[in-house]
DRENPA-3360 file (N, C-alpha, C; in nm, 2 decimals, always signed):
BEGIN
1 = MRGQIRKI = +15.57/+8.12/+15.57/+15.59/+7.98/+15.60/+15.68/+7.91/+15.50 ~ +15.78/+7.84/+15.54/+15.87/+7.78/+15.45/+15.81/+7.65/+15.40 ~ +15.84/+7.63/+15.27/+15.79/+7.51/+15.21/+15.90/+7.44/+15.13 ~ +15.87/+7.35/+15.04/+15.96/+7.28/+14.97/+15.93/+7.28/+14.82 ~ +16.02/+7.32/+14.73/+16.00/+7.32/+14.59/+16.00/+7.17/+14.54 ~ +15.90/+7.14/+14.46/+15.89/+7.00/+14.40/+15.88/+7.01/+14.25 ~ +15.95/+6.93/+14.19/+15.95/+6.92/+14.04/+15.82/+6.87/+13.99 ~ +15.76/+6.92/+13.89/+15.64/+6.87/+13.83/+15.67/+6.75/+13.74;
9 = SVPRRFVI = +15.61/+6.64/+13.77/+15.64/+6.52/+13.69/+15.57/+6.53/+13.55 ~ +15.62/+6.44/+13.46/+15.57/+6.45/+13.32/+15.42/+6.41/+13.32 ~ +15.37/+6.31/+13.39/+15.22/+6.28/+13.39/+15.14/+6.40/+13.44 ~ +15.19/+6.47/+13.55/+15.12/+6.58/+13.60/+15.13/+6.70/+13.51 ~ +15.24/+6.72/+13.44/+15.25/+6.82/+13.34/+15.15/+6.80/+13.22 ~ +15.13/+6.67/+13.19/+15.03/+6.63/+13.09/+14.89/+6.69/+13.12 ~ +14.85/+6.67/+13.25/+14.72/+6.72/+13.29/+14.72/+6.87/+13.29 ~ +14.83/+6.93/+13.33/+14.83/+7.08/+13.32/+14.82/+7.13/+13.18;
17 = ELMRASID = +14.88/+7.07/+13.08/+14.87/+7.11/+12.94/+14.73/+7.08/+12.89 ~ +14.67/+6.97/+12.94/+14.53/+6.93/+12.90/+14.44/+7.04/+12.95 ~ +14.45/+7.09/+13.07/+14.37/+7.19/+13.12/+14.39/+7.32/+13.05 ~ +14.51/+7.35/+13.02/+14.53/+7.47/+12.94/+14.46/+7.47/+12.80 ~ +14.47/+7.35/+12.74/+14.40/+7.33/+12.61/+14.25/+7.34/+12.62 ~ +14.20/+7.31/+12.74/+14.05/+7.30/+12.76/+13.99/+7.43/+12.81 ~ +14.07/+7.53/+12.86/+14.02/+7.64/+12.93/+13.93/+7.73/+12.85 ~ +13.94/+7.73/+12.72/+13.86/+7.82/+12.64/+13.73/+7.75/+12.58;
25 = VPFITLSR = +13.71/+7.62/+12.62/+13.60/+7.55/+12.56/+13.47/+7.59/+12.64 ~ +13.37/+7.65/+12.58/+13.25/+7.69/+12.65/+13.15/+7.57/+12.68 ~ +13.19/+7.49/+12.79/+13.11/+7.37/+12.82/+12.98/+7.40/+12.88 ~ +12.87/+7.33/+12.84/+12.74/+7.32/+12.90/+12.72/+7.18/+12.95 ~ +12.65/+7.17/+13.06/+12.63/+7.04/+13.13/+12.48/+7.00/+13.14 ~ +12.46/+6.87/+13.11/+12.33/+6.82/+13.13/+12.34/+6.68/+13.20 ~ +12.26/+6.67/+13.31/+12.26/+6.55/+13.39/+12.13/+6.48/+13.38 ~ +12.13/+6.35/+13.38/+12.01/+6.27/+13.37/+12.02/+6.14/+13.44;
33 = TFDVKSVA = +11.92/+6.09/+13.50/+11.92/+5.95/+13.56/+11.87/+5.85/+13.46 ~ +11.96/+5.75/+13.43/+11.93/+5.65/+13.34/+11.86/+5.53/+13.41 ~ +11.77/+5.47/+13.34/+11.72/+5.33/+13.38/+11.81/+5.23/+13.31 ~ +11.90/+5.16/+13.38/+11.99/+5.07/+13.32/+11.97/+4.92/+13.36 ~ +11.84/+4.89/+13.39/+11.81/+4.76/+13.44/+11.85/+4.65/+13.34 ~ +11.81/+4.67/+13.21/+11.84/+4.56/+13.11/+11.99/+4.54/+13.09 ~ +12.06/+4.65/+13.08/+12.21/+4.63/+13.05/+12.28/+4.58/+13.18 ~ +12.24/+4.63/+13.30/+12.30/+4.59/+13.42/+12.27/+4.44/+13.45;
41 = DARAGLND = +12.15/+4.40/+13.42/+12.12/+4.25/+13.44/+12.20/+4.17/+13.35 ~ +12.21/+4.21/+13.22/+12.29/+4.13/+13.12/+12.43/+4.13/+13.16 ~ +12.49/+4.24/+13.21/+12.63/+4.24/+13.25/+12.65/+4.15/+13.37 ~ +12.55/+4.15/+13.47/+12.56/+4.07/+13.59/+12.56/+3.93/+13.56 ~ +12.51/+3.89/+13.44/+12.50/+3.75/+13.41/+12.64/+3.69/+13.35 ~ +12.74/+3.78/+13.34/+12.87/+3.74/+13.29/+12.97/+3.72/+13.41 ~ +13.06/+3.63/+13.40/+13.16/+3.61/+13.50/+13.26/+3.72/+13.51 ~ +13.29/+3.77/+13.39/+13.39/+3.88/+13.38/+13.35/+3.97/+13.27;
49 = GPGWAAIF = +13.24/+4.04/+13.30/+13.18/+4.13/+13.20/+13.27/+4.26/+13.17 ~ +13.24/+4.32/+13.06/+13.32/+4.45/+13.03/+13.28/+4.56/+13.13 ~ +13.38/+4.65/+13.15/+13.35/+4.76/+13.24/+13.26/+4.86/+13.18 ~ +13.21/+4.95/+13.27/+13.11/+5.05/+13.22/+13.18/+5.15/+13.13 ~ +13.31/+5.17/+13.14/+13.37/+5.27/+13.05/+13.37/+5.21/+12.90 ~ +13.39/+5.08/+12.89/+13.38/+5.02/+12.75/+13.24/+5.03/+12.70 ~ +13.14/+5.01/+12.79/+13.00/+5.01/+12.76/+12.96/+5.15/+12.71 ~ +12.99/+5.25/+12.78/+12.96/+5.38/+12.74/+13.03/+5.43/+12.62;
57 = AKAFSLAA = +13.16/+5.39/+12.60/+13.23/+5.43/+12.48/+13.16/+5.37/+12.36 ~ +13.12/+5.25/+12.36/+13.05/+5.19/+12.25/+12.91/+5.25/+12.23 ~ +12.84/+5.28/+12.34/+12.70/+5.33/+12.33/+12.71/+5.47/+12.26 ~ +12.81/+5.56/+12.30/+12.82/+5.69/+12.24/+12.86/+5.68/+12.10 ~ +12.95/+5.59/+12.07/+12.99/+5.57/+11.93/+12.88/+5.52/+11.84 ~ +12.79/+5.44/+11.89/+12.68/+5.39/+11.82/+12.58/+5.51/+11.79 ~ +12.56/+5.59/+11.89/+12.48/+5.71/+11.87/+12.54/+5.81/+11.77 ~ +12.67/+5.82/+11.77/+12.74/+5.91/+11.68/+12.74/+5.86/+11.54;
65 = KDDPVLRT = +12.73/+5.73/+11.52/+12.74/+5.67/+11.39/+12.63/+5.73/+11.30 ~ +12.51/+5.75/+11.35/+12.40/+5.80/+11.28/+12.38/+5.95/+11.30 ~ +12.47/+6.02/+11.37/+12.45/+6.16/+11.40/+12.58/+6.23/+11.38 ~ +12.61/+6.29/+11.26/+12.74/+6.36/+11.24/+12.77/+6.47/+11.34 ~ +12.67/+6.53/+11.40/+12.70/+6.63/+11.50/+12.79/+6.58/+11.61 ~ +12.77/+6.45/+11.65/+12.84/+6.39/+11.76/+12.98/+6.35/+11.71 ~ +13.02/+6.37/+11.59/+13.15/+6.35/+11.53/+13.21/+6.48/+11.48 ~ +13.16/+6.59/+11.53/+13.20/+6.72/+11.47/+13.28/+6.80/+11.57;
73 = LYMAWPWP = +13.40/+6.86/+11.53/+13.48/+6.94/+11.61/+13.47/+7.08/+11.57 ~ +13.49/+7.17/+11.67/+13.50/+7.31/+11.64/+13.64/+7.35/+11.63 ~ +13.68/+7.41/+11.51/+13.82/+7.45/+11.49/+13.83/+7.60/+11.47 ~ +13.92/+7.66/+11.55/+13.93/+7.80/+11.55/+14.04/+7.85/+11.45 ~ +14.12/+7.76/+11.40/+14.23/+7.80/+11.32/+14.23/+7.72/+11.19 ~ +14.27/+7.78/+11.07/+14.31/+7.92/+11.05/+14.19/+8.02/+11.04 ~ +14.07/+7.96/+11.04/+13.95/+8.04/+11.05/+13.84/+7.96/+11.12 ~ +13.75/+8.01/+11.19/+13.65/+7.93/+11.26/+13.57/+7.85/+11.16;
81 = HFFELPRS = +13.56/+7.72/+11.19/+13.49/+7.62/+11.11/+13.46/+7.49/+11.18 ~ +13.37/+7.41/+11.13/+13.35/+7.28/+11.18/+13.42/+7.18/+11.10 ~ +13.46/+7.07/+11.16/+13.53/+6.96/+11.10/+13.46/+6.83/+11.14 ~ +13.40/+6.76/+11.04/+13.32/+6.64/+11.06/+13.41/+6.52/+11.04 ~ +13.42/+6.43/+11.14/+13.50/+6.31/+11.13/+13.42/+6.20/+11.07 ~ +13.49/+6.10/+11.00/+13.42/+5.99/+10.94/+13.38/+5.89/+11.05 ~ +13.44/+5.89/+11.16/+13.41/+5.79/+11.27/+13.45/+5.85/+11.40 ~ +13.40/+5.80/+11.51/+13.42/+5.85/+11.64/+13.56/+5.80/+11.69;
89 = VGMIAIAR = +13.62/+5.89/+11.77/+13.74/+5.85/+11.84/+13.72/+5.88/+11.99 ~ +13.72/+5.78/+12.07/+13.70/+5.80/+12.22/+13.83/+5.81/+12.29 ~ +13.83/+5.89/+12.39/+13.95/+5.90/+12.48/+13.90/+5.86/+12.62 ~ +13.95/+5.75/+12.67/+13.90/+5.70/+12.80/+14.00/+5.73/+12.91 ~ +13.95/+5.80/+13.01/+14.04/+5.84/+13.12/+14.08/+5.72/+13.20 ~ +14.21/+5.70/+13.22/+14.26/+5.59/+13.30/+14.34/+5.64/+13.42 ~ +14.29/+5.60/+13.53/+14.36/+5.64/+13.66/+14.47/+5.54/+13.68 ~ +14.60/+5.59/+13.70/+14.71/+5.50/+13.72/+14.81/+5.56/+13.82;
97 = KEDGEDCV = +14.91/+5.48/+13.85/+15.02/+5.53/+13.93/+15.15/+5.52/+13.85 ~ +15.22/+5.64/+13.84/+15.35/+5.64/+13.77/+15.45/+5.69/+13.87 ~ +15.55/+5.60/+13.89/+15.66/+5.64/+13.99/+15.60/+5.67/+14.12 ~ +15.49/+5.60/+14.16/+15.43/+5.62/+14.29/+15.34/+5.74/+14.30 ~ +15.31/+5.81/+14.19/+15.23/+5.92/+14.19/+15.10/+5.89/+14.12 ~ +14.98/+5.93/+14.17/+14.86/+5.92/+14.11/+14.85/+6.01/+13.98 ~ +14.80/+5.96/+13.87/+14.78/+6.04/+13.75/+14.67/+5.99/+13.67 ~ +14.63/+6.06/+13.57/+14.53/+6.03/+13.47/+14.59/+6.04/+13.33;
105 = LSQRVTAA = +14.57/+5.93/+13.25/+14.61/+5.94/+13.11/+14.50/+5.89/+13.03 ~ +14.50/+5.91/+12.90/+14.39/+5.88/+12.81/+14.42/+5.77/+12.71 ~ +14.34/+5.67/+12.71/+14.35/+5.56/+12.62/+14.26/+5.59/+12.50 ~ +14.31/+5.58/+12.38/+14.23/+5.60/+12.26/+14.16/+5.48/+12.21 ~ +14.03/+5.49/+12.18/+13.95/+5.38/+12.12/+13.89/+5.43/+12.00 ~ +13.93/+5.39/+11.88/+13.88/+5.44/+11.75/+13.76/+5.35/+11.70 ~ +13.66/+5.41/+11.66/+13.54/+5.34/+11.60/+13.49/+5.23/+11.69 ~ +13.46/+5.27/+11.82/+13.41/+5.17/+11.91/+13.28/+5.10/+11.87;
113 = DQLPLSDI = +13.20/+5.17/+11.78/+13.08/+5.11/+11.73/+13.11/+4.99/+11.65 ~ +13.23/+4.97/+11.59/+13.26/+4.86/+11.51/+13.33/+4.75/+11.58 ~ +13.36/+4.77/+11.71/+13.44/+4.67/+11.78/+13.35/+4.59/+11.88 ~ +13.38/+4.46/+11.91/+13.31/+4.39/+12.01/+13.34/+4.46/+12.15 ~ +13.25/+4.45/+12.24/+13.27/+4.51/+12.37/+13.39/+4.44/+12.44 ~ +13.41/+4.32/+12.41/+13.53/+4.25/+12.47/+13.66/+4.31/+12.43 ~ +13.67/+4.35/+12.30/+13.79/+4.41/+12.25/+13.81/+4.55/+12.31 ~ +13.70/+4.63/+12.32/+13.71/+4.76/+12.38/+13.76/+4.75/+12.53;
121 = DALIRHAK = +13.70/+4.66/+12.60/+13.73/+4.64/+12.74/+13.88/+4.59/+12.75 ~ +13.92/+4.51/+12.66/+14.06/+4.46/+12.67/+14.16/+4.58/+12.65 ~ +14.13/+4.67/+12.56/+14.21/+4.79/+12.54/+14.22/+4.87/+12.67 ~ +14.11/+4.89/+12.74/+14.10/+4.97/+12.86/+14.18/+4.89/+12.97 ~ +14.16/+4.77/+12.99/+14.23/+4.69/+13.09/+14.38/+4.69/+13.07 ~ +14.42/+4.68/+12.94/+14.56/+4.68/+12.91/+14.62/+4.82/+12.95 ~ +14.54/+4.93/+12.92/+14.59/+5.06/+12.96/+14.60/+5.08/+13.11 ~ +14.52/+5.01/+13.19/+14.53/+5.02/+13.33/+14.65/+4.95/+13.39;
129 = TAPADDVP = +14.70/+4.84/+13.33/+14.79/+4.75/+13.39/+14.93/+4.75/+13.33 ~ +14.94/+4.78/+13.20/+15.06/+4.77/+13.12/+15.15/+4.89/+13.15 ~ +15.28/+4.87/+13.14/+15.37/+4.99/+13.15/+15.33/+5.09/+13.05 ~ +15.35/+5.22/+13.09/+15.31/+5.33/+13.00/+15.37/+5.32/+12.86 ~ +15.49/+5.28/+12.85/+15.56/+5.27/+12.72/+15.50/+5.17/+12.63 ~ +15.42/+5.07/+12.69/+15.36/+4.97/+12.61/+15.22/+5.01/+12.56 ~ +15.17/+5.13/+12.60/+15.04/+5.18/+12.55/+15.07/+5.29/+12.46 ~ +15.04/+5.27/+12.33/+15.08/+5.38/+12.23/+15.03/+5.52/+12.26;
137 = AFRKALRA = +14.90/+5.53/+12.30/+14.85/+5.66/+12.33/+14.92/+5.73/+12.45 ~ +14.96/+5.65/+12.55/+15.03/+5.70/+12.67/+15.17/+5.75/+12.62 ~ +15.24/+5.66/+12.55/+15.37/+5.68/+12.51/+15.38/+5.81/+12.43 ~ +15.29/+5.83/+12.33/+15.28/+5.95/+12.25/+15.26/+6.08/+12.33 ~ +15.16/+6.07/+12.43/+15.13/+6.19/+12.51/+15.25/+6.22/+12.60 ~ +15.31/+6.13/+12.66/+15.41/+6.15/+12.76/+15.54/+6.20/+12.69 ~ +15.57/+6.15/+12.58/+15.69/+6.19/+12.51/+15.67/+6.34/+12.46 ~ +15.55/+6.37/+12.41/+15.53/+6.51/+12.37/+15.53/+6.60/+12.49;
145 = TALPWLLR = +15.48/+6.56/+12.60/+15.48/+6.65/+12.72/+15.62/+6.66/+12.78 ~ +15.71/+6.57/+12.76/+15.84/+6.57/+12.82/+15.93/+6.66/+12.74 ~ +15.89/+6.71/+12.62/+15.97/+6.80/+12.54/+16.00/+6.93/+12.61 ~ +16.11/+7.00/+12.58/+16.13/+7.14/+12.63/+16.01/+7.23/+12.60 ~ +15.99/+7.34/+12.68/+15.87/+7.42/+12.67/+15.83/+7.46/+12.53 ~ +15.92/+7.51/+12.45/+15.88/+7.57/+12.32/+15.84/+7.45/+12.23 ~ +15.92/+7.35/+12.23/+15.88/+7.23/+12.14/+15.75/+7.17/+12.19 ~ +15.73/+7.16/+12.32/+15.61/+7.11/+12.37/+15.49/+7.19/+12.33;
153 = RLVWAFGL = +15.50/+7.32/+12.34/+15.38/+7.40/+12.30/+15.36/+7.39/+12.15 ~ +15.46/+7.37/+12.06/+15.44/+7.36/+11.92/+15.37/+7.23/+11.89 ~ +15.41/+7.12/+11.96/+15.35/+6.99/+11.94/+15.20/+6.99/+11.98 ~ +15.17/+7.05/+12.09/+15.03/+7.06/+12.14/+14.95/+7.15/+12.05 ~ +15.01/+7.26/+12.00/+14.94/+7.35/+11.91/+14.91/+7.27/+11.78 ~ +15.00/+7.19/+11.73/+14.98/+7.11/+11.61/+14.86/+7.02/+11.63 ~ +14.86/+6.95/+11.75/+14.75/+6.86/+11.77/+14.62/+6.92/+11.79 ~ +14.62/+7.05/+11.85/+14.49/+7.12/+11.87/+14.43/+7.19/+11.75;
161 = HVARQRAN = +14.52/+7.24/+11.66/+14.48/+7.33/+11.56/+14.48/+7.27/+11.42 ~ +14.54/+7.16/+11.40/+14.53/+7.09/+11.27/+14.42/+6.99/+11.27 ~ +14.32/+7.02/+11.19/+14.19/+6.94/+11.20/+14.21/+6.79/+11.19 ~ +14.29/+6.75/+11.09/+14.31/+6.61/+11.07/+14.38/+6.54/+11.18 ~ +14.45/+6.61/+11.27/+14.52/+6.55/+11.38/+14.44/+6.57/+11.51 ~ +14.35/+6.66/+11.52/+14.28/+6.69/+11.64/+14.22/+6.56/+11.71 ~ +14.15/+6.48/+11.63/+14.09/+6.36/+11.69/+14.20/+6.26/+11.73 ~ +14.31/+6.25/+11.66/+14.42/+6.16/+11.69/+14.48/+6.19/+11.83;
169 = YFGSFSVT = +14.49/+6.32/+11.86/+14.55/+6.36/+11.98/+14.45/+6.37/+12.10 ~ +14.32/+6.42/+12.07/+14.23/+6.45/+12.18/+14.09/+6.38/+12.16 ~ +14.07/+6.31/+12.05/+13.94/+6.24/+12.04/+13.83/+6.32/+12.00 ~ +13.72/+6.26/+11.97/+13.59/+6.33/+11.94/+13.50/+6.33/+12.06 ~ +13.53/+6.24/+12.16/+13.45/+6.24/+12.28/+13.54/+6.18/+12.39 ~ +13.51/+6.20/+12.51/+13.58/+6.15/+12.63/+13.49/+6.08/+12.72 ~ +13.53/+5.97/+12.79/+13.46/+5.90/+12.89/+13.54/+5.90/+13.02 ~ +13.48/+5.94/+13.13/+13.55/+5.94/+13.25/+13.45/+5.92/+13.37;
177 = SVSAFGPG = +13.50/+5.87/+13.48/+13.42/+5.83/+13.59/+13.50/+5.81/+13.72 ~ +13.44/+5.84/+13.83/+13.51/+5.80/+13.96/+13.42/+5.71/+14.04 ~ +13.33/+5.64/+13.96/+13.23/+5.55/+14.03/+13.29/+5.44/+14.10 ~ +13.41/+5.40/+14.06/+13.48/+5.29/+14.13/+13.52/+5.32/+14.27 ~ +13.52/+5.45/+14.30/+13.57/+5.50/+14.43/+13.45/+5.56/+14.52 ~ +13.33/+5.54/+14.47/+13.22/+5.58/+14.55/+13.13/+5.67/+14.47 ~ +13.01/+5.71/+14.53/+12.92/+5.80/+14.45/+12.97/+5.94/+14.44 ~ +12.92/+6.01/+14.34/+12.96/+6.14/+14.31/+12.94/+6.18/+14.16;
185 = ELHAVSPG = +12.91/+6.31/+14.14/+12.89/+6.36/+14.01/+13.01/+6.43/+13.96 ~ +13.07/+6.38/+13.85/+13.19/+6.44/+13.79/+13.16/+6.53/+13.68 ~ +13.21/+6.66/+13.68/+13.20/+6.75/+13.57/+13.34/+6.78/+13.52 ~ +13.38/+6.69/+13.43/+13.52/+6.70/+13.38/+13.52/+6.80/+13.26 ~ +13.65/+6.83/+13.22/+13.67/+6.92/+13.10/+13.77/+6.85/+13.01 ~ +13.77/+6.89/+12.89/+13.87/+6.84/+12.79/+13.87/+6.94/+12.68 ~ +13.96/+6.92/+12.58/+13.96/+7.01/+12.47/+13.83/+7.00/+12.38 ~ +13.74/+6.91/+12.42/+13.61/+6.90/+12.36/+13.61/+6.79/+12.25;
193 = PYVLSYGQ = +13.49/+6.78/+12.19/+13.37/+6.86/+12.21/+13.27/+6.79/+12.31 ~ +13.29/+6.66/+12.35/+13.20/+6.59/+12.43/+13.27/+6.52/+12.55 ~ +13.22/+6.53/+12.67/+13.27/+6.45/+12.78/+13.15/+6.38/+12.85 ~ +13.16/+6.25/+12.86/+13.05/+6.17/+12.92/+13.11/+6.11/+13.05 ~ +13.03/+6.13/+13.16/+13.07/+6.07/+13.28/+12.95/+6.00/+13.34 ~ +12.97/+5.90/+13.43/+12.86/+5.82/+13.49/+12.89/+5.79/+13.63 ~ +12.79/+5.76/+13.71/+12.80/+5.72/+13.85/+12.78/+5.58/+13.87 ~ +12.75/+5.54/+13.99/+12.73/+5.40/+14.03/+12.59/+5.36/+14.00;
201 = VTPDKTMN = +12.58/+5.23/+13.98/+12.45/+5.17/+13.96/+12.38/+5.16/+14.10 ~ +12.26/+5.21/+14.11/+12.19/+5.21/+14.24/+12.12/+5.08/+14.26 ~ +12.07/+5.05/+14.38/+11.99/+4.92/+14.40/+11.87/+4.91/+14.31 ~ +11.81/+5.02/+14.27/+11.69/+5.02/+14.18/+11.73/+5.02/+14.03 ~ +11.86/+4.99/+14.00/+11.91/+4.98/+13.87/+11.90/+5.11/+13.79 ~ +11.93/+5.22/+13.85/+11.94/+5.35/+13.78/+12.09/+5.39/+13.79 ~ +12.12/+5.49/+13.71/+12.26/+5.55/+13.71/+12.25/+5.69/+13.67 ~ +12.33/+5.78/+13.74/+12.33/+5.92/+13.70/+12.44/+5.93/+13.59;
209 = VVIRWDHR = +12.40/+6.00/+13.48/+12.49/+6.02/+13.37/+12.50/+6.17/+13.34 ~ +12.62/+6.22/+13.32/+12.64/+6.36/+13.29/+12.71/+6.37/+13.16 ~ +12.66/+6.46/+13.07/+12.73/+6.49/+12.95/+12.76/+6.64/+12.94 ~ +12.88/+6.67/+12.90/+12.92/+6.81/+12.89/+12.96/+6.83/+12.74 ~ +12.93/+6.94/+12.68/+12.96/+6.96/+12.54/+12.99/+7.10/+12.51 ~ +13.06/+7.12/+12.40/+13.10/+7.24/+12.34/+12.98/+7.31/+12.28 ~ +12.94/+7.42/+12.35/+12.81/+7.49/+12.30/+12.83/+7.55/+12.16 ~ +12.95/+7.56/+12.11/+12.97/+7.61/+11.98/+12.92/+7.51/+11.88;
217 = VTDAVKMA = +12.93/+7.38/+11.91/+12.90/+7.28/+11.82/+12.75/+7.25/+11.81 ~ +12.68/+7.25/+11.93/+12.54/+7.21/+11.93/+12.47/+7.27/+12.05 ~ +12.34/+7.24/+12.07/+12.26/+7.30/+12.17/+12.20/+7.19/+12.27 ~ +12.13/+7.24/+12.37/+12.08/+7.15/+12.47/+11.98/+7.05/+12.42 ~ +11.89/+7.10/+12.33/+11.79/+7.01/+12.28/+11.85/+6.88/+12.22 ~ +11.95/+6.91/+12.14/+12.02/+6.80/+12.07/+12.08/+6.70/+12.17 ~ +12.14/+6.76/+12.28/+12.20/+6.67/+12.38/+12.10/+6.60/+12.47 ~ +11.99/+6.66/+12.49/+11.88/+6.59/+12.56/+11.84/+6.46/+12.48;
225 = RTLSRIET = +11.82/+6.48/+12.35/+11.79/+6.37/+12.26/+11.90/+6.27/+12.26 ~ +12.02/+6.31/+12.26/+12.14/+6.22/+12.26/+12.14/+6.13/+12.38 ~ +12.11/+6.19/+12.50/+12.11/+6.11/+12.62/+12.00/+6.01/+12.61 ~ +11.88/+6.04/+12.56/+11.77/+5.95/+12.55/+11.82/+5.84/+12.45 ~ +11.89/+5.87/+12.34/+11.93/+5.77/+12.25/+12.04/+5.68/+12.31 ~ +12.13/+5.73/+12.39/+12.23/+5.65/+12.45/+12.16/+5.55/+12.55 ~ +12.06/+5.60/+12.63/+11.99/+5.52/+12.72/+11.92/+5.40/+12.65 ~ +11.86/+5.43/+12.54/+11.80/+5.33/+12.46/+11.90/+5.22/+12.41;
233 = ILNTAIAD = +12.01/+5.27/+12.36/+12.12/+5.18/+12.31/+12.17/+5.09/+12.42 ~ +12.19/+5.15/+12.54/+12.24/+5.07/+12.65/+12.15/+4.95/+12.68 ~ +12.02/+4.97/+12.67/+11.92/+4.87/+12.71/+11.87/+4.79/+12.59 ~ +11.92/+4.81/+12.48/+11.89/+4.73/+12.36/+12.01/+4.67/+12.30 ~ +12.08/+4.74/+12.22/+12.20/+4.69/+12.14/+12.31/+4.64/+12.24 ~ +12.34/+4.71/+12.34/+12.45/+4.67/+12.43/+12.40/+4.56/+12.52 ~ +12.28/+4.56/+12.57/+12.23/+4.45/+12.65/+12.22/+4.33/+12.57 ~ +12.18/+4.34/+12.44/+12.17/+4.22/+12.36/+12.31/+4.16/+12.33;
241 = ELAASRPR = +12.41/+4.24/+12.31/+12.54/+4.19/+12.29/+12.60/+4.12/+12.41 ~ +12.57/+4.18/+12.53/+12.61/+4.11/+12.66/+12.54/+3.98/+12.68 ~ +12.41/+3.98/+12.65/+12.34/+3.85/+12.67/+12.39/+3.75/+12.57 ~ +12.42/+3.79/+12.45/+12.47/+3.69/+12.35/+12.61/+3.63/+12.38 ~ +12.68/+3.70/+12.47/+12.82/+3.66/+12.50/+12.82/+3.56/+12.62 ~ +12.70/+3.54/+12.68/+12.70/+3.44/+12.79/+12.73/+3.30/+12.74 ~ +12.81/+3.23/+12.82/+12.84/+3.09/+12.78/+12.71/+3.01/+12.78 ~ +12.70/+2.93/+12.67/+12.58/+2.84/+12.66/+12.60/+2.71/+12.73;
249 = PELRTVRA = +12.50/+2.66/+12.80/+12.52/+2.53/+12.87/+12.54/+2.42/+12.76 ~ +12.63/+2.33/+12.80/+12.66/+2.22/+12.71/+12.53/+2.12/+12.70 ~ +12.50/+2.08/+12.58/+12.39/+1.99/+12.56/+12.45/+1.85/+12.55 ~ +12.39/+1.76/+12.64/+12.44/+1.62/+12.64/+12.36/+1.54/+12.54 ~ +12.44/+1.45/+12.48/+12.38/+1.37/+12.38/+12.32/+1.25/+12.45 ~ +12.19/+1.22/+12.43/+12.12/+1.11/+12.49/+12.10/+1.00/+12.39 ~ +12.15/+0.89/+12.42/+12.14/+0.77/+12.33/+12.01/+0.70/+12.36 ~ +11.95/+0.66/+12.25/+11.82/+0.59/+12.26/+11.85/+0.44/+12.30;
257 = VTT = +11.78/+0.39/+12.39/+11.80/+0.25/+12.44/+11.69/+0.17/+12.38 ~ +11.73/+0.06/+12.31/+11.62/-0.03/+12.25/+11.63/-0.16/+12.31 ~ +11.52/-0.23/+12.32/+11.52/-0.37/+12.38/+11.48/-0.46/+12.27;
% end
């Protein structure tokens, strides 16, 4: 059958390179249903509340703040070792259109545990709507991916194998979801070590959450505890921050009338 040769665009080449970088990561998957009533109700009370990607990015970073394993990378070069980061670096998957083509790029959010949810959400919204050249993480990734084959591989190898740069290029965790387009369970991959995805909020205020992790870094018991910790954070610290951001009703001054 005759077909047509099509050139691979730079955004699609970025995904191809990302999959190549992820192919050797031994991911294990754990799925759990979260009770998100408190955080969902607090978010519903806002006129323009932050998206769930921002909420999960901060929740994971808060969990990682007290757990160095959640900030640890497995490095294979120049010898197998672990590299512990001082703070979390989240990579948020952003679905966009570039030159009429659907693509996915990653917005970096550093130390989300130290940022207000409104600031995290603003970064993500900017990445969804701004030109790619106006988003530093996109510009860096696309320029590296547009290089000739040999230079491109050298740049990607530098980002993957130099420990101090690994989080700058690929983060210490990723957040992704297709919940905006309907129900479904997403099992994504990345260069590691953690990928968090979430589904839609159901009528009974539950949500399916999936975490995938590099089994070289930690085991299933740790991740089961981590999911419990994230669920607690969502319904306490995150819900409290959302509730505190609600506009307060104005208090009218009542004058005393004397006769």
